[in-house]
C-alpha positions, 0 to 999 in steps of 0.5 A: 240495535242500529246504534250497536251496528254503527258502533261495530262498523266504526270499530272494524273500520278503525281496526282494519285501517292500514292492516292494524289489528291493535292500536294504542295511543293517548289523546287529551289525557285519555287512553285510546285502545282499539282491539283491547282494553287497558288497565292501569297498575297502581302502586305507592312506589310508582306514579302513572299519568296519562299525558297528551301523546304519552303514558308517563310512569314515574318511580317515586321511591325505591320501595317494592312496587309495580306501575305502568299498564296492562293490555287485555286483547279482545281476541287472539286476532288482536294480539301478536298471534293475529300475525299468524296465518296459513302456517306463517307469521307476517306482520309488525309491531311499532312503538314510541318510548322515551326515558329521562335517563340514559339506558346504557352500560350502567342501567339495570337489566330489563329497565327497557322492556316494552316488548315481552310476550308469548308462552314458551310452554305452549308457543314461543316467547319474544322479548326485547330488553336492555343488558348493560356490560360495565366492564366492556362499557357497552349497552346492548339490546337483546332480542330473545326468542325462546321455547320450553323445548329445543325446537330451533336449529342453530349451527347444526344443533337444536336449542331452546333459545335464539338471541341476537344483540346490538350495542345501542344506548338510548340517550335521555329525553330522546323520543325513540321509534322502534319497529319489529318486522316479522316475515316468513320466507319461502323456506318457512324460516321466520325472520325478525328485524329490529329498526329504530329512529330517533326524535319520533321519525318515521321508519322507512325500512326499505332504505334503512339498515336494521339494528339487528336481524334474527333468522329462526329455523323451526318446525312447521307446526311450531311456526303455525302455532305462533306465540300463544299469547295470553289475553293479557300483555304485561310488557308495559309494567315498570318495577321500582328498585334501588337506584331507579328513584325518579326514573321516568318512562313515556310510552307513545303510540303502540300498534300491531299489524298483520301485514308489514306497512310500506312505512311506519309513520313518525310521531 
C-alpha cells in the first residue's frame, strides 16, 4: 500500500506540473506517457522506431498500411476535454514535428495531420491538417471545427463547420513547434489560435503573431459539452499511399494543458 501511495503521489505531482493534464515524450528509446498509455501501430508498409526525443514513422513501401501510434487517455480529464470547466474551454496543446520532405502545394492532403480529435455527433471535432493547391502554388494549413448539427453562427447564418486557413509550408528536416490555444471570452465565444516556431524554439505567444485565429459563436450547452473525446486519440497515425514511399515523420514532445502556460518551452 505504501508503494502504491508513493506511485500515486509521484504520478499526480508529475501530471499537474505546469497545469499539464497529459504529457508524451521519448527518452532513451522509451515512450514516456503521463496521463495515458500509448500503443504502437504495426504494419508491413510502415516502420516505427522510438528514438531519443522523437518517435519516427517511416513509410517503407506504398502498399496499404497504417503506422504510428495511438494514445489512450486515463480519463476524460487527461484528454482535450480536460480543458472544459464551468461551461468554458480554456487550455492549450503543443507538439513538435519534423518531416524529411516538404509539406507544400504538391503534398497529398492530410499528410500533416497530428491534431484530429473529438466527436462531431456528441460534441465537436477539431482537425488541423494540410491541403495543397497546385494550381495556385499554395500550401495551406486548415483548421476545422465541426459538428453534426448547424450550431455555429457565422455571418448571420448557422453552419456545421468553421474553417480557417493559412498559406504555410513546412520545409524538410526542420523541427516545427506548434501550439494551439483555446480561450473562452466573457461573451462565451471560443477563440482558437495557432502559433508556430521553427527549429524547436519556444513559443512566447504574448509577443508573437498567430498563424491563424478562429472565433466560434455557439450555444452555451455545446461549449460546456466540449469535444466528447473518445478514450483513444488517433491523430498520430500515418497511412502509406502512392508517392509517399520513404516519407519520414518524427513526432517530439506532445502536451495538453488545462490552462494556457506563460510560454511553451522549446525543445
